[in-house]
TIVEXMI-880911 format. One record per residue (C-alpha): residue in three letters; chain; x, y, z. Coordinates in pm, whole numbers. Example, Ala and Ser with C-alpha at 12.3 -4.5 7.8 and 13.67 -1.06 7.14 Angstrom:
! TIVEXMI-880911
<residu:ALA; chaine:A; xx:1230; yy:-450; zz:780>
<residu:SER; chaine:A; xx:1367; yy:-106; zz:714>
This chain:
! TIVEXMI-880911
<residu:ALA; chaine:A; xx:9102; yy:6176; zz:7683>
<residu:GLY; chaine:A; xx:8863; yy:6370; zz:7906>
<residu:GLN; chaine:A; xx:8876; yy:6483; zz:8239>
<residu:SER; chaine:A; xx:8807; yy:6231; zz:8532>
<residu:GLU; chaine:A; xx:8665; yy:6492; zz:8793>
<residu:CYS; chaine:A; xx:8587; yy:6851; zz:8801>
<residu:LEU; chaine:A; xx:8837; yy:7148; zz:8919>
<residu:VAL; chaine:A; xx:8763; yy:7365; zz:9161>
<residu:CYS; chaine:A; xx:8749; yy:7743; zz:9041>
<residu:ASP; chaine:A; xx:9035; yy:7918; zz:9133>
<residu:ASP; chaine:A; xx:9015; yy:8274; zz:9359>
<residu:ARG; chaine:A; xx:8999; yy:8590; zz:9171>
<residu:HIS; chaine:A; xx:8751; yy:8369; zz:8930>
<residu:PHE; chaine:A; xx:8397; yy:8269; zz:8917>
<residu:CYS; chaine:A; xx:8258; yy:7954; zz:8780>
<residu:ILE; chaine:A; xx:7948; yy:7878; zz:8574>
<residu:ASN; chaine:A; xx:7847; yy:7601; zz:8345>
<residu:GLY; chaine:A; xx:8181; yy:7461; zz:8383>
<residu:VAL; chaine:A; xx:8341; yy:7769; zz:8241>
<residu:GLN; chaine:A; xx:8626; yy:7955; zz:8494>
<residu:THR; chaine:A; xx:8641; yy:8325; zz:8383>
<residu:GLU; chaine:A; xx:8830; yy:8612; zz:8567>
<residu:CYS; chaine:A; xx:8653; yy:8836; zz:8780>
<residu:PRO; chaine:A; xx:8573; yy:9182; zz:8589>
<residu:PRO; chaine:A; xx:8727; yy:9487; zz:8671>
<residu:GLY; chaine:A; xx:8582; yy:9664; zz:8990>
<residu:SER; chaine:A; xx:8516; yy:9309; zz:9149>
<residu:HIS; chaine:A; xx:8712; yy:9065; zz:9331>
<residu:GLN; chaine:A; xx:8687; yy:8704; zz:9494>
<residu:PRO; chaine:A; xx:8943; yy:8600; zz:9744>
<residu:ASP; chaine:A; xx:8808; yy:8246; zz:9789>
<residu:PRO; chaine:A; xx:8808; yy:7948; zz:9563>
<residu:GLY; chaine:A; xx:8490; yy:7748; zz:9424>
<residu:GLN; chaine:A; xx:8266; yy:8036; zz:9355>
<residu:SER; chaine:A; xx:8008; yy:8106; zz:9120>
<residu:SER; chaine:A; xx:8018; yy:8492; zz:9140>
<residu:CYS; chaine:A; xx:8232; yy:8759; zz:9239>
<residu:LEU; chaine:A; xx:8219; yy:9054; zz:9506>
<residu:LEU; chaine:A; xx:8171; yy:9423; zz:9421>
<residu:CYS; chaine:A; xx:8456; yy:9625; zz:9519>
<residu:ALA; chaine:A; xx:8364; yy:9828; zz:9810>
<residu:PRO; chaine:A; xx:8426; yy:10204; zz:9902>
<residu:GLY; chaine:A; xx:8783; yy:10297; zz:9981>
<residu:SER; chaine:A; xx:8925; yy:10029; zz:9767>
<residu:SER; chaine:A; xx:9000; yy:9940; zz:9388>
<residu:CYS; chaine:A; xx:8957; yy:9608; zz:9220>
<residu:LEU; chaine:A; xx:9176; yy:9479; zz:8922>
<residu:ASN; chaine:A; xx:9221; yy:9111; zz:8803>
<residu:GLY; chaine:A; xx:9002; yy:8986; zz:9081>
<residu:VAL; chaine:A; xx:9214; yy:9130; zz:9370>
<residu:SER; chaine:A; xx:9078; yy:9401; zz:9605>
<residu:THR; chaine:A; xx:9326; yy:9671; zz:9719>
<residu:GLN; chaine:A; xx:9275; yy:9941; zz:9967>
<residu:CYS; chaine:A; xx:9319; yy:10292; zz:9870>
<residu:GLU; chaine:A; xx:9683; yy:10401; zz:9961>
<residu:PRO; chaine:A; xx:9736; yy:10677; zz:10204>
<residu:GLY; chaine:A; xx:9690; yy:11000; zz:10026>
<residu:THR; chaine:A; xx:9392; yy:10838; zz:9794>
<residu:TYR; chaine:A; xx:9016; yy:10764; zz:9832>
<residu:GLN; chaine:A; xx:8764; yy:10621; zz:9671>
<residu:PRO; chaine:A; xx:8382; yy:10676; zz:9745>
<residu:GLY; chaine:A; xx:8220; yy:10468; zz:9496>
<residu:ARG; chaine:A; xx:8159; yy:10054; zz:9480>
<residu:ASN; chaine:A; xx:8279; yy:9876; zz:9167>
<residu:GLN; chaine:A; xx:8566; yy:10069; zz:9122>
<residu:THR; chaine:A; xx:8907; yy:10027; zz:8938>
<residu:PHE; chaine:A; xx:9105; yy:10334; zz:9085>
<residu:CYS; chaine:A; xx:9120; yy:10572; zz:9372>
<residu:PHE; chaine:A; xx:9148; yy:10929; zz:9332>
<residu:ASP; chaine:A; xx:9448; yy:11170; zz:9495>
<residu:CYS; chaine:A; xx:9308; yy:11332; zz:9795>
<residu:GLU; chaine:A; xx:9267; yy:11724; zz:9775>
<residu:ARG; chaine:A; xx:9454; yy:12020; zz:9958>
<residu:ARG; chaine:A; xx:9325; yy:12104; zz:10287>
<residu:TYR; chaine:A; xx:9201; yy:11727; zz:10330>
<residu:TYR; chaine:A; xx:9391; yy:11384; zz:10437>
<residu:CYS; chaine:A; xx:9308; yy:11057; zz:10351>
<residu:PRO; chaine:A; xx:9437; yy:10732; zz:10566>
<residu:LEU; chaine:A; xx:9455; yy:10381; zz:10398>
<residu:GLY; chaine:A; xx:9130; yy:10269; zz:10282>
<residu:ALA; chaine:A; xx:8944; yy:10603; zz:10277>
<residu:PRO; chaine:A; xx:8614; yy:10603; zz:10133>
<residu:ASN; chaine:A; xx:8604; yy:10971; zz:10136>
<residu:MET; chaine:A; xx:8846; yy:11315; zz:10205>
<residu:ILE; chaine:A; xx:8855; yy:11425; zz:10565>
<residu:MET; chaine:A; xx:8880; yy:11785; zz:10616>
<residu:CYS; chaine:A; xx:9210; yy:11884; zz:10832>
<residu:PRO; chaine:A; xx:9125; yy:12052; zz:11161>
<residu:ALA; chaine:A; xx:9174; yy:12404; zz:11219>
<residu:GLY; chaine:A; xx:9548; yy:12491; zz:11307>
<residu:SER; chaine:A; xx:9677; yy:12189; zz:11058>
<residu:TYR; chaine:A; xx:9724; yy:12179; zz:10682>
């Protein structure tokens, strides 16, 4: 037997023409019932339809990315950093 009603598209997915598809790497969708995914923002990475802020000590300047870079020496990177920040004079 066929279905009697349409189902709402799950979060982490998008639905077009009655087909549910997981968001591609570098994108995410936190809300159910959506027809598109959102690009991953700078300072985060996106896999399996989920956006995760870059951990302290890492950064990501680009959009639509799946990983965060390690912060280099002489710099620091707080949680969700889109860029490295140079350590001020008198620190390292």
